[in-house]
N, C-alpha and C positions, 0 to 999 in steps of 0.2 A: 550665313543664313541658309536654312534648308529650303529646298524647292517648295515644299508643302506650305511654308509660312507665307510665300508670295502668291499663292494660288488664289485666284478670284474666279467668279462665274463669268459667263458670256455677256451679261449686262455691262461688264466693264469696257467692252469694246462697241457698245451700241452707237456712240458718236462717230467712232472711226468707220464702222461699216455704213452708216448713214451717209458719210462723206463719199464713199465709194459707190454704193448702190442707190443713193438718193431715196430710199425707202426704209421702213422699219424691218430690220433683219433678225432681231432677237427671237421673234416667233417663228422664223423659218426652220426647217428641219435638215439636219446634216446626217448622212450615212457614213459611218466609218469604213474606209477601205480595208481596214485590218480585221476588225471583229464583225462587222455588219450591223452594229448597234445604231439605232436611229435616235438622235437627241435633238431637242430644241436648242438652238444656238444660245439662248438665254441661260442654259443649264450646263454648257461645256465648261471645261477648265481652261483658264486664261492666265498667262504668265506675261505681265507687262514689262519686267525688268530684264528681258533677254535683248539680244540684238534685234529690235523690232518687237513684234507681238507674237507669241506662240500660243496656239489653241490646240488643246489635247482633248481626245476622247475620254469622257468620265468613266467608261466601262473598262478600257484596256490601256489608256494612257498614251496611245499612238498619236503623233502629231497630225492633226487635221488640216491646220492652216498655219502659214506664216505670213505676216503682213508687216511691211516696212514702208515707212512714209518719210520722204526727204527730198529736198531740192525741187519741190513742185511736182513730185511723182509718187506713185504707189507701186509696190511690187507685192503681188498676191500669189502665194504659192498654195494650191489646193490639191496637191498630189495625194494626201492622206484621206481626202473626201471623195467618196465613190459618187455622191449625188448630193446637191444642195437644192432643196425645194422651197419655193417661197410663192406667195400669192401675188399675182400681178396688181399693181395699183389701179384704182378706178379711174 
């Protein structure tokens, strides 16, 4: 299977992000550390069939995030994200 066949948008990880951040994150904005493109998380490219979840920039395809969940823990790698901006809950 080609990687493009498994590509979903950021809404595919809405539940996972909600578990980590306890708020709606698909409307937050991420800035790519590679190309500087700003994207709403709901519009990023998501690959669920990797070791964990891989989130890529829709502009340059750089990895923005890696999320692994197992044994009661989360590992969140954001090194491809220059900035993650979201509205604080009321």
